[in-house]
NUVOTI-932685 format. One record per residue: residue in three letters; x, y, z of N, C-alpha, C in turn; residue number from 0. Coordinates in Angstrom, 1 decimal, m for minus. Each point is the difference from the previous one (the first is absolute). Layout:
+-------+--------+--------+--------+--------+--------+--------+--------+--------+--------+-------+
: guvex :     nx :     ny :     nz :    cax :    cay :    caz :     cx :     cy :     cz : timar :
+-------+--------+--------+--------+--------+--------+--------+--------+--------+--------+-------+
:   ala :      X :      Y :      Z :      X :      Y :      Z :      X :      Y :      Z :   NUM :
...
+-------+--------+--------+--------+--------+--------+--------+--------+--------+--------+-------+
***
This chain:
+-------+--------+--------+--------+--------+--------+--------+--------+--------+--------+-------+
: guvex :     nx :     ny :     nz :    cax :    cay :    caz :     cx :     cy :     cz : timar :
+-------+--------+--------+--------+--------+--------+--------+--------+--------+--------+-------+
:   unk :  m20.6 :   12.4 :    9.6 :    1.2 :   m1.0 :   m0.3 :    1.3 :    0.7 :    0.2 :     0 :
:   unk :    0.9 :   m0.7 :    0.7 :    1.3 :    0.4 :    0.2 :    1.0 :   m0.6 :   m0.8 :     1 :
:   unk :    1.3 :    0.6 :   m0.2 :    1.0 :   m0.4 :   m0.7 :    1.2 :   m0.3 :    1.0 :     2 :
:   unk :    0.5 :   m1.1 :   m0.2 :    1.2 :   m0.5 :    1.0 :    1.1 :    0.4 :   m0.7 :     3 :
:   unk :    1.1 :    0.2 :    1.0 :    1.3 :    0.7 :   m0.6 :    1.1 :   m1.2 :    0.1 :     4 :
:   unk :    0.6 :    0.4 :   m0.9 :    1.3 :   m1.1 :   m0.6 :    1.1 :    0.6 :    0.9 :     5 :
:   unk :    0.5 :   m0.8 :    1.2 :    0.9 :    0.4 :    0.6 :    1.6 :   m0.3 :   m0.4 :     6 :
:   unk :    0.7 :    0.7 :    0.5 :    1.5 :   m0.1 :   m0.3 :    0.5 :   m1.5 :    0.2 :     7 :
:   unk :   m0.5 :   m0.6 :    1.1 :    0.4 :   m1.2 :    0.4 :   m0.3 :   m0.9 :   m1.0 :     8 :
:   unk :   m1.4 :    0.1 :   m0.8 :   m0.5 :   m1.0 :   m0.9 :    1.0 :    0.0 :   m1.2 :     9 :
:   unk :    0.4 :    1.5 :   m0.5 :    1.0 :    0.1 :   m1.1 :    1.3 :   m0.6 :    0.4 :    10 :
:   unk :    0.5 :    0.2 :    1.2 :    1.1 :   m0.6 :    0.3 :   m0.1 :   m1.6 :   m0.2 :    11 :
:   unk :   m1.0 :   m0.5 :    0.6 :   m0.3 :   m1.5 :    0.0 :    0.1 :   m0.5 :   m1.5 :    12 :
:   unk :   m0.7 :    0.8 :   m0.9 :   m0.1 :   m0.5 :   m1.4 :    1.4 :    0.1 :   m0.6 :    13 :
:   unk :    1.0 :    0.9 :    0.4 :    1.3 :   m0.1 :   m0.5 :    0.7 :   m1.3 :    0.3 :    14 :
:   unk :   m0.2 :   m0.2 :    1.4 :    0.7 :   m1.1 :    0.6 :   m0.5 :   m1.3 :   m0.5 :    15 :
:   unk :   m1.2 :   m0.2 :   m0.3 :   m0.7 :   m1.2 :   m0.9 :    0.8 :    0.1 :   m1.3 :    16 :
:   unk :    0.0 :    1.0 :   m0.7 :    0.4 :    0.1 :   m1.6 :    1.4 :   m0.4 :   m0.1 :    17 :
:   unk :    0.9 :    0.4 :    1.1 :    1.5 :   m0.4 :    0.1 :    0.0 :   m1.4 :    0.2 :    18 :
:   unk :   m0.9 :   m0.6 :    1.0 :    0.3 :   m1.6 :    0.3 :   m0.6 :   m0.7 :   m1.3 :    19 :
:   unk :   m0.8 :    0.4 :   m0.5 :   m0.7 :   m0.8 :   m1.4 :    1.0 :    0.3 :   m0.9 :    20 :
:   unk :    0.9 :    1.0 :   m0.3 :    1.1 :    0.1 :   m1.1 :    1.0 :   m0.9 :    0.5 :    21 :
:   unk :    0.5 :   m0.3 :    1.3 :    0.9 :   m0.7 :    0.7 :   m0.3 :   m1.4 :   m0.3 :    22 :
:   unk :   m1.2 :   m0.2 :   m0.3 :   m0.4 :   m1.5 :   m0.2 :   m0.1 :   m0.2 :   m1.4 :    23 :
:   unk :    0.2 :    0.9 :   m0.7 :   m0.3 :   m0.3 :   m1.6 :   m1.4 :    0.4 :   m0.6 :    24 :
:   unk :   m0.9 :    0.2 :    0.9 :   m1.3 :    0.3 :   m0.6 :   m0.2 :    1.3 :   m0.8 :    25 :
:   unk :   m0.1 :   m0.2 :   m1.2 :   m0.1 :    1.4 :   m0.8 :   m1.4 :    0.7 :    0.0 :    26 :
:   unk :   m0.1 :    1.2 :    0.9 :   m1.0 :    0.9 :    0.0 :    0.1 :    0.9 :   m0.9 :    27 :
:   unk :   m1.2 :   m0.3 :   m1.1 :    0.1 :    1.2 :   m1.1 :   m0.7 :    1.4 :    0.5 :    28 :
:   unk :   m1.0 :   m0.1 :    0.8 :   m0.5 :    1.2 :    0.7 :   m0.4 :   m0.2 :    1.4 :    29 :
:   unk :    0.0 :    0.9 :    0.8 :   m0.4 :    0.0 :    1.3 :   m0.4 :    1.4 :    0.5 :    30 :
:   unk :   m1.1 :    0.1 :    0.8 :   m0.7 :    1.2 :    0.3 :   m0.9 :   m0.2 :    1.3 :    31 :
:   unk :   m0.1 :    1.0 :    0.6 :   m1.2 :    0.0 :    1.2 :   m0.9 :    0.6 :   m0.8 :    32 :
:   unk :   m1.3 :   m0.4 :    0.2 :   m1.1 :    0.7 :   m0.7 :   m1.1 :   m0.1 :    1.0 :    33 :
:   unk :   m0.8 :    1.2 :    0.1 :   m1.0 :    0.1 :    1.0 :   m1.1 :   m0.5 :   m0.6 :    34 :
:   unk :   m0.5 :   m1.2 :    0.3 :   m1.1 :   m0.8 :   m0.8 :   m1.3 :    0.4 :    0.6 :    35 :
:   unk :   m0.8 :    0.8 :   m0.7 :   m1.2 :    0.6 :    0.4 :   m1.0 :   m1.1 :    0.6 :    36 :
:   unk :    0.1 :   m1.2 :   m0.9 :   m1.0 :   m1.2 :    0.3 :    0.3 :   m0.5 :    1.5 :    37 :
:   unk :    1.3 :   m0.2 :    0.4 :    0.2 :   m0.6 :    1.2 :    0.3 :    1.1 :    1.2 :    38 :
:   unk :    0.0 :    1.5 :   m0.5 :    0.2 :    0.9 :    0.9 :    1.3 :   m0.2 :    0.5 :    39 :
:   unk :    1.1 :   m0.4 :   m0.4 :    1.3 :   m0.2 :    0.8 :    1.1 :    0.0 :   m1.4 :    40 :
:   unk :    1.1 :    0.2 :    0.5 :    1.2 :   m0.1 :   m1.0 :    0.4 :   m1.4 :   m0.1 :    41 :
:   unk :    0.3 :   m0.2 :   m1.4 :    0.4 :   m1.2 :   m0.3 :    1.4 :   m0.2 :   m0.7 :    42 :
:   unk :    1.1 :   m0.6 :    0.3 :    1.1 :   m0.2 :   m0.6 :    0.0 :   m0.7 :   m1.3 :    43 :
:   unk :   m0.2 :    0.6 :   m1.2 :   m0.1 :   m0.8 :   m1.0 :    1.3 :   m0.2 :   m0.6 :    44 :
:   unk :    0.2 :   m1.5 :   m0.3 :    1.2 :   m0.6 :   m0.6 :   m0.1 :   m0.8 :   m1.1 :    45 :
:   unk :    0.6 :    0.7 :   m1.1 :   m0.2 :   m0.7 :   m1.3 :    1.1 :   m0.9 :   m0.5 :    46 :
:   unk :    0.0 :   m1.3 :    0.0 :    1.1 :   m0.8 :   m0.4 :   m0.6 :   m1.2 :   m1.0 :    47 :
:   unk :    0.9 :   m0.4 :   m0.7 :   m0.2 :   m1.1 :   m0.9 :   m0.3 :   m1.3 :    0.9 :    48 :
:   unk :    0.5 :   m0.1 :    1.2 :   m0.1 :   m1.3 :    0.9 :   m1.5 :    0.0 :    0.2 :    49 :
:   unk :   m0.7 :    0.9 :   m0.3 :   m1.5 :   m0.2 :    0.2 :   m0.9 :   m0.4 :   m1.2 :    50 :
:   unk :    0.7 :   m0.4 :   m1.0 :   m0.5 :   m0.3 :   m1.4 :   m0.5 :   m1.5 :    0.1 :    51 :
:   unk :    1.1 :   m0.7 :    0.4 :   m0.2 :   m1.4 :   m0.2 :    0.6 :   m0.9 :    1.4 :    52 :
:   unk :   m0.7 :   m0.8 :    0.6 :   m1.4 :   m0.4 :   m0.4 :   m1.1 :    1.1 :    0.6 :    53 :
:   unk :    0.4 :    0.8 :    0.6 :   m0.8 :    1.1 :    0.5 :    0.5 :    0.6 :    1.1 :    54 :
:   unk :   m0.8 :    1.0 :    0.7 :    0.9 :    1.1 :    1.0 :    0.4 :   m1.0 :    1.3 :    55 :
:   unk :   m0.5 :   m1.1 :    0.4 :    0.3 :   m0.8 :    1.1 :    1.5 :    0.0 :    0.2 :    56 :
:   unk :    0.7 :   m0.3 :   m1.1 :    1.4 :   m0.2 :    0.1 :    0.8 :    1.5 :    0.5 :    57 :
:   unk :   m0.6 :    0.8 :   m0.7 :    0.4 :    1.4 :    0.3 :    0.1 :    0.6 :    1.4 :    58 :
:   unk :   m1.4 :   m0.4 :    0.6 :   m0.3 :    0.1 :    1.3 :    0.8 :   m0.7 :    1.1 :    59 :
:   unk :    0.5 :   m1.2 :   m0.6 :    0.9 :   m0.8 :    1.0 :    1.4 :    0.6 :    0.1 :    60 :
:   unk :    0.5 :    0.3 :   m1.4 :    1.2 :    0.6 :   m0.1 :    0.1 :    1.5 :    0.8 :    61 :
:   unk :   m1.2 :    0.6 :    0.1 :    0.1 :    1.4 :    0.7 :   m0.1 :   m0.3 :    1.4 :    62 :
:   unk :   m0.7 :   m1.0 :    0.6 :    0.0 :   m0.5 :    1.2 :    1.4 :   m0.3 :    0.6 :    63 :
:   unk :    0.6 :   m0.7 :   m0.9 :    1.5 :   m0.5 :    0.5 :    0.7 :    1.1 :    0.1 :    64 :
:   unk :    0.0 :    1.1 :   m0.8 :    0.9 :    1.2 :   m0.1 :   m0.5 :    0.8 :    1.1 :    65 :
:   unk :   m1.0 :    0.0 :    0.4 :   m0.5 :    0.8 :    1.3 :    0.5 :   m0.6 :    1.4 :    66 :
:   unk :    0.3 :   m1.4 :    0.0 :    0.4 :   m0.5 :    1.2 :    1.3 :    0.4 :    0.4 :    67 :
:   unk :    0.0 :    0.5 :    1.2 :    1.5 :    0.4 :    0.5 :    0.2 :    1.5 :   m0.1 :    68 :
:   unk :   m1.1 :    0.7 :   m0.7 :    0.2 :    1.5 :   m0.3 :   m0.9 :    0.5 :    1.2 :    69 :
:   unk :    0.3 :    1.1 :    0.3 :   m0.9 :    0.7 :    1.3 :   m0.9 :    0.9 :   m0.8 :    70 :
:   unk :   m1.3 :   m0.5 :   m0.5 :   m0.9 :    0.6 :   m0.7 :   m1.2 :    0.3 :    0.8 :    71 :
:   unk :   m0.7 :    1.1 :   m0.4 :   m1.3 :    0.2 :    0.6 :   m1.1 :   m0.4 :   m0.9 :    72 :
:   unk :    0.2 :   m0.2 :   m1.0 :   m0.9 :   m0.4 :   m1.1 :    0.0 :   m1.4 :   m0.1 :    73 :
:   unk :   m1.3 :   m0.5 :   m0.2 :   m0.2 :   m1.4 :   m0.2 :   m0.2 :   m0.5 :   m1.5 :    74 :
:   unk :   m0.1 :   m1.3 :    0.0 :   m0.3 :   m0.6 :   m1.4 :   m1.3 :    0.6 :   m0.4 :    75 :
:   unk :   m0.9 :    0.2 :    0.7 :   m1.5 :    0.4 :   m0.1 :    0.2 :    1.4 :   m0.6 :    76 :
:   unk :    1.0 :    0.7 :   m0.1 :    0.1 :    1.4 :   m0.3 :    0.6 :    0.0 :   m1.4 :    77 :
:   unk :    0.3 :   m1.2 :   m0.6 :    0.4 :   m0.1 :   m1.5 :   m0.7 :   m0.7 :   m0.9 :    78 :
:   unk :    0.1 :    0.6 :   m1.1 :   m0.7 :   m0.5 :   m1.2 :    1.0 :   m0.3 :   m1.1 :    79 :
:   unk :   m0.1 :   m1.1 :   m0.6 :    1.0 :   m0.5 :   m1.0 :   m0.7 :   m0.1 :   m1.3 :    80 :
:   unk :    0.7 :    0.6 :   m1.0 :   m0.9 :   m0.2 :   m1.3 :    1.2 :   m0.6 :   m1.0 :    81 :
:   unk :   m0.6 :   m0.7 :   m1.0 :    1.1 :   m0.4 :   m1.2 :   m0.1 :    1.4 :   m0.9 :    82 :
:   unk :    1.1 :    0.3 :   m0.6 :    0.3 :    1.1 :   m1.0 :   m1.0 :   m0.2 :   m1.2 :    83 :
:   unk :   m0.4 :   m1.4 :   m0.4 :   m0.8 :   m0.4 :   m1.0 :   m1.5 :   m0.2 :    0.4 :    84 :
:   unk :   m0.4 :    0.3 :    1.2 :   m1.3 :   m0.3 :    0.4 :   m1.1 :    1.3 :   m0.3 :    85 :
:   unk :   m1.0 :   m0.4 :   m0.1 :   m1.2 :    1.1 :   m0.2 :   m0.1 :    0.8 :    1.1 :    86 :
:   unk :    0.1 :   m0.4 :    1.2 :    0.1 :    0.6 :    1.3 :    1.1 :    1.1 :   m0.2 :    87 :
:   unk :    1.2 :   m0.3 :   m0.5 :    0.9 :    1.1 :    0.1 :   m0.2 :    1.0 :   m1.2 :    88 :
:   unk :   m0.8 :   m0.4 :   m1.0 :   m0.2 :    0.9 :   m1.1 :   m1.0 :    0.9 :    0.5 :    89 :
:   unk :   m0.8 :   m0.4 :    0.9 :   m1.2 :    1.1 :    0.5 :    0.9 :    0.7 :    1.3 :    90 :
:   unk :    0.8 :   m0.5 :    0.5 :    0.8 :    0.9 :    1.0 :    1.0 :    1.0 :   m0.6 :    91 :
:   unk :    0.4 :   m0.4 :   m1.0 :    0.8 :    0.9 :   m0.8 :   m0.8 :    1.4 :   m0.5 :    92 :
:   unk :   m1.4 :   m0.5 :   m0.5 :   m0.8 :    1.2 :   m0.3 :   m0.4 :    1.0 :    1.1 :    93 :
:   unk :   m0.3 :   m1.0 :    1.2 :   m0.2 :    1.0 :    1.3 :    1.3 :    0.6 :    0.4 :    94 :
:   unk :    1.2 :   m0.3 :   m0.1 :    1.0 :    0.7 :    0.2 :    0.4 :    1.4 :   m0.9 :    95 :
:   unk :   m0.4 :   m0.1 :   m1.2 :    0.0 :    1.0 :   m1.1 :   m0.8 :    1.1 :    0.7 :    96 :
:   unk :   m1.2 :   m0.5 :    0.4 :   m0.9 :    1.1 :    0.5 :    0.4 :    0.5 :    1.4 :    97 :
:   unk :    0.7 :   m0.5 :    0.8 :    0.5 :    0.4 :    1.2 :    1.3 :    1.0 :   m0.2 :    98 :
:   unk :    0.8 :   m0.3 :   m0.9 :    1.2 :    0.5 :   m0.4 :   m0.3 :    1.3 :   m0.9 :    99 :
:   unk :   m1.1 :    0.1 :   m0.7 :   m0.3 :    1.0 :   m0.7 :    1.1 :    0.3 :   m1.0 :   100 :
:   unk :    0.5 :   m1.0 :   m0.6 :    1.0 :   m0.1 :   m1.3 :    1.4 :    0.3 :    0.6 :   101 :
:   unk :    0.2 :   m0.1 :    1.3 :    1.4 :    0.3 :    0.5 :    0.9 :   m1.1 :   m0.1 :   102 :
:   unk :    1.3 :    0.3 :   m0.2 :    1.0 :   m1.1 :   m0.2 :   m0.1 :   m1.0 :    1.5 :   103 :
:   unk :    0.3 :   m1.2 :   m0.5 :   m0.2 :   m1.0 :    1.4 :    1.2 :   m0.7 :    0.1 :   104 :
:   unk :    1.2 :    0.5 :   m0.4 :    1.2 :   m0.5 :    0.0 :    0.9 :    0.6 :    1.1 :   105 :
:   unk :    0.3 :   m0.6 :    1.2 :    0.8 :    0.8 :    1.0 :    1.2 :   m0.4 :   m0.3 :   106 :
:   unk :    1.0 :    1.2 :    0.4 :    1.5 :   m0.4 :   m0.4 :    0.6 :   m0.9 :    0.5 :   107 :
:   unk :   m0.4 :   m0.3 :    1.4 :    0.3 :   m1.2 :    0.9 :   m1.2 :   m0.6 :    0.7 :   108 :
:   unk :    0.2 :   m1.3 :    0.4 :   m1.2 :   m0.6 :    0.6 :   m0.2 :    0.6 :    1.4 :   109 :
:   unk :    1.1 :    0.6 :    0.6 :   m0.1 :    0.6 :    1.3 :   m0.8 :    1.2 :   m0.2 :   110 :
:   unk :   m0.1 :    0.7 :   m1.1 :   m0.6 :    1.3 :   m0.2 :   m1.2 :   m0.2 :   m0.8 :   111 :
:   unk :   m1.1 :   m0.4 :    0.4 :   m1.3 :   m0.2 :   m0.8 :   m0.7 :    1.3 :   m0.3 :   112 :
:   unk :   m0.9 :   m0.1 :   m0.9 :   m0.6 :    1.0 :   m0.5 :   m1.5 :    0.2 :    0.8 :   113 :
:   unk :   m0.3 :    1.0 :    0.5 :   m1.2 :    0.3 :    0.9 :   m0.9 :    0.6 :   m0.9 :   114 :
:   unk :   m1.4 :   m0.6 :    0.3 :   m1.3 :    0.4 :   m0.6 :   m0.8 :    0.2 :    1.0 :   115 :
:   unk :   m1.3 :    0.6 :   m0.1 :   m0.9 :    0.0 :    0.9 :   m0.5 :   m1.5 :    0.6 :   116 :
:   unk :   m0.3 :   m0.8 :   m0.9 :   m0.4 :   m1.3 :    0.2 :    1.0 :   m1.2 :   m0.3 :   117 :
:   unk :    1.3 :    0.3 :   m0.1 :    1.0 :   m0.9 :   m0.3 :    1.2 :    0.4 :    0.3 :   118 :
:   unk :    1.0 :   m1.0 :    0.3 :    1.4 :    0.1 :    0.2 :    0.6 :   m1.0 :   m0.9 :   119 :
:   unk :    1.0 :    0.6 :   m0.9 :    0.4 :   m1.0 :   m1.0 :    1.4 :   m0.3 :    0.2 :   120 :
:   unk :    0.6 :   m1.4 :    0.3 :    1.4 :   m0.2 :    0.0 :    0.3 :   m0.2 :   m1.1 :   121 :
:   unk :   m0.6 :   m0.9 :   m1.1 :    0.5 :   m0.5 :   m1.2 :   m1.2 :    0.1 :   m1.1 :   122 :
:   unk :    0.3 :    0.2 :   m1.3 :   m1.0 :   m0.1 :   m0.8 :    0.4 :   m0.5 :   m1.3 :   123 :
:   unk :   m0.3 :   m1.3 :   m0.3 :    0.3 :   m0.6 :   m1.3 :    1.3 :    0.2 :   m0.5 :   124 :
:   unk :    1.2 :   m0.2 :    0.8 :    1.3 :    0.2 :   m0.3 :    0.2 :   m0.7 :   m1.5 :   125 :
:   unk :    0.8 :    0.5 :   m0.8 :    0.2 :   m0.7 :   m1.1 :    1.1 :   m0.9 :   m0.1 :   126 :
+-------+--------+--------+--------+--------+--------+--------+--------+--------+--------+-------+
***
């Protein structure tokens, strides 16, 4: 089995997308690239309350709209959206605790994420 590499362009595309979402007023509570072993690919996980009701479809539509006009090499298929109150996010938090081995997950600035072997964290449950 091989491990794919998270490239600089993917990190920069994530920054561009988060800025576009911020500009549109979409509150992103957490965002991170995560090397998903089940899919054998990196996924940009975006945690937003927009995914809470009526479901993640509205969040994906807002992300797709934010992506339009941006010169991104990532696609909507590279993104996973979660609600901060979902069971899926609770499981993801536990996974991230294992990945980070208890390290702090709060970057000083969104443009300076925190790097781990299997994750790159832009934001993590900002208060």
